[in-house]
C-alpha positions in Angstrom: -74.5 100.4 -8.9 -75.4 97.7 -6.5 -72.8 95.5 -5.0 -73.5 91.9 -5.0 -73.1 89.9 -1.9 -70.9 87.4 -3.7 -67.2 87.4 -3.3 -65.6 89.1 -6.3 -62.7 86.7 -6.5 -65.1 83.9 -7.3 -64.0 81.8 -4.4 -66.4 80.5 -1.9 -65.2 81.0 1.6 -65.6 77.9 3.5 -65.7 78.4 7.2 -64.6 75.3 9.0 -66.6 74.5 12.1 -63.4 73.7 13.9 -64.4 70.2 15.0 -61.9 68.7 17.5 -60.2 65.4 16.9 -59.8 64.9 20.7 -62.9 62.7 21.1 -61.8 60.4 18.3 -58.3 60.1 19.8 -59.6 59.2 23.2 -62.1 56.7 21.8 -59.3 55.1 19.7 -57.1 54.9 22.8 -59.9 53.3 24.8 -60.6 50.7 22.1 -56.9 49.9 21.8 -56.5 49.4 25.5 -59.6 47.2 25.6 -58.3 45.0 22.8 -54.9 44.8 24.5 -56.3 43.5 27.8 -59.3 41.4 26.6 -57.9 39.6 23.5 -54.7 37.9 24.8 -56.5 35.7 27.4 -58.9 34.6 24.7 -56.1 33.7 22.3 -54.1 31.7 24.9 -53.3 28.5 23.1 -51.4 26.9 25.9 -53.6 24.1 27.1 -53.7 23.2 30.7 -52.2 19.7 31.0 -53.6 17.5 33.7 -50.6 16.7 35.9 -52.3 13.7 37.3 -52.7 12.1 33.9 -49.0 12.8 33.1 -47.8 11.2 36.4 -50.0 8.1 35.7 -48.4 7.7 32.3 -44.9 8.2 33.5 -45.5 5.9 36.5 -46.6 3.1 34.2 -43.6 3.3 31.9 -40.6 1.0 32.8 -37.7 3.4 33.4 -34.4 1.7 33.2 -31.4 3.4 34.8 -28.6 3.8 32.4 -25.2 2.6 33.4 -22.1 4.0 31.9 -19.0 1.8 32.1 -16.6 3.8 30.0 -15.4 5.5 33.1 -13.8 2.3 34.3 -12.6 1.3 30.8 -10.8 4.6 30.2 -9.3 4.9 33.7 -7.0 1.9 33.2 -6.1 2.6 29.5 -2.7 3.9 28.8 -2.2 6.1 25.7 1.2 5.7 23.9 2.5 8.7 22.1 4.7 7.9 19.2 8.1 9.6 18.9 7.5 10.0 15.2 5.7 13.3 15.7 8.9 15.0 16.9 10.9 13.5 14.1 8.5 14.9 11.6 9.2 18.5 12.8 13.0 17.9 12.5 12.6 16.5 8.9 10.8 19.6 7.6 11.9 23.1 6.6 10.1 26.4 6.0 10.3 28.6 2.9 8.4 31.7 1.9 6.8 31.9 -1.5 6.9 35.5 -2.6 5.7 35.2 -6.1 4.5 32.9 -8.9 4.8 34.0 -12.5 4.1 32.6 -15.9 7.1 34.5 -17.3 10.6 33.3 -16.2 11.9 36.9 -16.7 9.4 38.3 -14.1 10.5 35.6 -11.6 14.2 36.6 -12.2 13.4 40.3 -11.7 11.8 39.6 -8.3 14.7 37.3 -7.4 17.2 40.1 -8.1 15.1 42.5 -6.1 15.1 40.1 -3.1 18.9 39.6 -3.4 19.3 43.4 -3.1 17.3 43.2 0.1 19.9 40.6 1.4 17.5 37.7 1.2 18.5 34.3 -0.3 16.0 33.7 -3.1 15.7 31.0 -5.6 13.2 30.2 -8.4 11.7 26.9 -9.3 9.5 25.9 -12.2 6.3 23.9 -11.6 3.9 22.5 -14.2 0.3 23.1 -13.2 -2.7 20.8 -13.8 -3.6 22.6 -17.0 -0.1 22.1 -18.3 1.0 25.7 -17.8 4.5 26.2 -16.4 4.6 28.5 -13.3 7.9 30.0 -12.0 7.8 30.3 -8.2 10.1 32.6 -6.3 11.1 31.3 -2.9 13.0 32.8 0.0 14.7 30.4 2.4 14.9 27.7 3.6 15.1 28.9 7.2 16.9 27.0 10.0 14.6 28.4 12.7 11.4 30.4 13.0 13.1 33.6 14.2 15.1 33.9 10.9 11.9 33.3 9.0 10.0 35.9 11.0 12.8 38.5 10.4 12.7 37.8 6.6 8.9 38.0 6.6 9.1 41.4 8.4 11.7 42.7 5.8 9.4 41.6 3.0 6.4 43.3 4.6 8.4 46.6 4.9 9.0 46.4 1.2 5.3 45.6 0.6 5.9 42.1 -0.7 3.3 39.5 0.3 4.6 36.1 1.3 3.1 32.7 1.8 4.6 30.3 4.3 5.3 26.8 3.0 6.3 23.8 5.0 8.3 21.2 3.1 9.6 17.8 4.2 13.2 17.0 3.6 
């Protein structure tokens, strides 16, 4: 029985010649460097401006020197501060809004919870733009900001959010 020279598995064995990619890499590197150094000067879009022409144009224009006189005007002015601004602060009070409910019962429940925390609370009913009545729960009014800050801290300890409202008397 004669053996054939063919591979029994039916596969053709391809022997690679083992060509190196090093020459292709070096030529690509060379071409990239060439493009990097040659192309930018060719694409330079900045045009050289003739400075002599610019100075001729500027020299021909009538340049007027600007004079600002508001320095003298404002130096002699006296600004009067009205005493009404301090009166406005005295004619206002601060309250904390801690809730707003559609149900009066929910507002009363929060009011009782605040009273148990030793905070003076009251509720007021307000009619909204859509005609719905809202029941606000307010803490205060406060005579000074330190009392308001301590009440706000107590509310924060009990995880109750508050909104500072300034109201005129």
